[in-house]
N, C-alpha and C positions, 0 to 999 in steps of 0.2 A: 725586430719583434717577428715570430713569422705569423705567418697568417691564419687567422682561426676558422677564418670562412672561406670557402673558395667562393670567386665570384662564378655562375654561371655562364657556360658558354654562350658567345654572341648569336650561334646558331641555334639556342636552344629554342625548342618544341613542346608544342602538349600545353596545360596546363598546371599549374601550381593545385588552386584550389577548381570546381565547378559546382556551381547552385544548380538544380533545375525544376524548376517548375515547386519551387518552395515555400509552403504555407505553413504557416504556426499559431495555432490558435490558444489564447490562451483561457483555463475557466470550461465552465460547461452548462447546457441550455441558453436561459434567459442572459446568464451572466457573461455567457464567452466572449472575449475580445479576439479580433483575426490580428494580430501584429505584422504580418507578414503575408501575400496576398501572390501565388503565382510567381515566383522570382526567382529570374535567368541572372546569373552572370558567374564571369570567367575571369579571375586571375592569371598572367602567363609569370612562367618559371624569371624572378629579377623584377617584375613589373611592380610600382608602385601606383597603388591606386587607390584615390579617395571616396569615401562615400560622405555624402553631403543630404541635407536632409532637414524639417522641422523638426521640433520636440517631440518624441511619441511617434516616430514615422518606423521605429523599428531596426534602429541603424546598432544600438547595441544588443539587442536580439538576434542579428545576423550573425554578429560576431563572437557571441557565446554559441551560436548553434555551429560557427565554424570550427571552434576550439574543439566541440567537442563538450560541451557544460549543461547541453540540452540537446533534445533531437527535436526534429521537424514536425508538422504534423499529416504531411506529403511531400513531395519531392523527394531530390535527391542531393545528396554533398558528396563530388566524390573529390579526395584528399590525397594528391601526389607529392604530399614533402614531409618531412618530419613533422613531428609530433610540433603543432602551432605553439609560438608562446603567446603572451600574451601582456599588452602591459597599460595599467590604467588612469583616470586621472591624477590618481596618488599614489606615489610610487612604492607605497606599504611594505616598505624594508621592516626587516625583523630587529627590533629596536634594542636588543640584548646583543646584536651581531656585527663585526665591525663591517663597512663595506668589502673586503675582500671577501670575508666568509658568509655574506650575504647572496654575493655572486656565483660561490660555488656551494649554495643549498642545493642547487637542482642536479648540477655535475654530481652532486654525492647521490642524489636520490635517483640520477640516469648509472649510478654505480661506477662514473671514473675512481681512480683509486688515490689516496691522500696527496703526494705529491704530482700527480697530472693537475688535480681540482686548482690545487694553489698555482701550476704555471698557465696555466688556463686564465685563471680568475684572473692573474697579473697582467696577461696580454687585453684580457677583453678590459680590465680599467684602464689598460695605456691606448685603446683603441677609445674610450671617449674622454682621455687626457685626463686621466683622474689617477694615473700610475702613483701620486705619492699622495692618496689620502686611504689607499687600503686597511692601513689599520685606526684608522677612525670610525664612532659610530655616528647611526644616522643623526642624533640632534645635535653633532658637531660641524652639519655640514648643512648647505643653504639647498633653498628648493629646488635650485635648477641643477646641484651635483648630487642632489638624493634622486632627481630624476634621471641623471646621468649614469648611477649606480641601478638604477630601474631598468635601467635600458641594456645595461652590458651580462646583468642576470635575467633578462628576457632573451639575450642572444644565447647565455650561456643556455639557455633549457630546449634549444633546436640541436644544441650539440648530440651526436651519436657515441657509445661508447666504442664502437668497434672503428670507430675512423673512419667507416666508410663515408664516400662526399654522397651526401642527398642533399636537394635541396631545401632550402628552410622558407617558412614563412613564418612574418610577426604581425602579430594581430594588435593595433592601438587604441585605443577609446578615448579618444579626447586625450593625450597625456601629458599635453599645453598649456591646456584651459585655465589651471589656477595659478598657471605662474603671471608674474606683471609681465607688463608689454616687452620691457627688455629684456627681461630673460628670456623671453618664449622666442622673440626675434632668432637670439642665439641660439637656444637650443633647434628650433628648426634647422637652421644652420647646419649645426653638430651632429644633426640626423639625417639631412642628405649628404653630408660626407662618408659617415659611417654606410651608408648604407650605399654608400657609388665606390666605396671599400671593399663590400662582403657579397656586395650581390643577393642578399634577403629579398626575397619578395613582399611588398609590404602589402596590408591594407587598413586604411589608418580613417577613422570617424573623424569629424568635425561637424562644427555649425557656422565655421569661418571662410568663408570664400576666399577671400586672399591667401590664409592657409593653404585654403585644398590644392588652388592654381602653383604657388609659391613650389609645393611640396611634390603633387602627384603630376606622374603622365598621361593618367587616366582620372577625370574628375567626375562621378559619378550622381546623379541625380536618386532621391526617390522619393518618391509620393509620401502624402501625409497617409497617415494610417488609413488601409493596410499599407506599408511599403510595399512595392514592386520600382525597377526600374524607369524612368519617364525619358531619359533623354542622358547621352552622354556626352563628352568634350574630350579632345585630346589635348592636351598642353601642350605639345612641345608644338604646335605653328604656334608660328611669328604672326598673336593678332593680339594687340594692343586692348581692342576692348571684348578680349574673352571676360575678366573680370565681373565689368558692368553686364553683359551676355547673362553669366551663370544667375547672377545677384537680381536681374530681371525676372529671371526665369524659376527660381528658388521662391521670390514674391509671390510668382503666382501660385505657386503651387500651395505655398500658405493662404494666401487668399483664398484660394476653393475650397480648401478645408476648415477655414474661418465660418463659407457663407452657407455650406454644410449644413 
């Protein structure tokens, strides 16, 4: 199978996305809610960053802003990749389309021709180890298989019709939260395999500290609402106590919010 997404060079510099002083307010006057306030964050090309925080701290809001689904009230977002692709907790596949046609959909919207769409969709399904299920519809697939199709579709959404090499960014909002423990473990391993083979930058939202440490090269902890970065950890450091350290810090953040 030919490479679908090119891995970035080892010396890649700059940022895939950078948020500077981002503030997001919903509502007006007395009913206004500040979801994010003064948030600064950088994701390097090809980097896997996990966002961790309590419910309501603005993690999903942050992804929506990066995806261009909403605009910040203040601050700047600089995106240096192709159009970000988003993967949600639910696979959200079109039930009347086959797995292959679901993957082809963003390619069609991007202007790829029919033959090229089919070829790239087949490559992507092979990449997520679903080469034999392209003709099946979502209801014929298990939950884990549907999420693999959703991952293939998200990767397809980062491709450009002109074929020019460009850094890609994948935004993932708790994509494995609805899966059972065994399937979730398998999908985490599959995601790491796909990530290492494509070099796509990933911004991954989770509530699970163990998931964050396993997947991310860097774990970023957000404060409770309004969300801002309070601490970061490099998971590539060989430290057996890292999961416990992050868990303790997360509990402190949640306790501070509860006491407010």
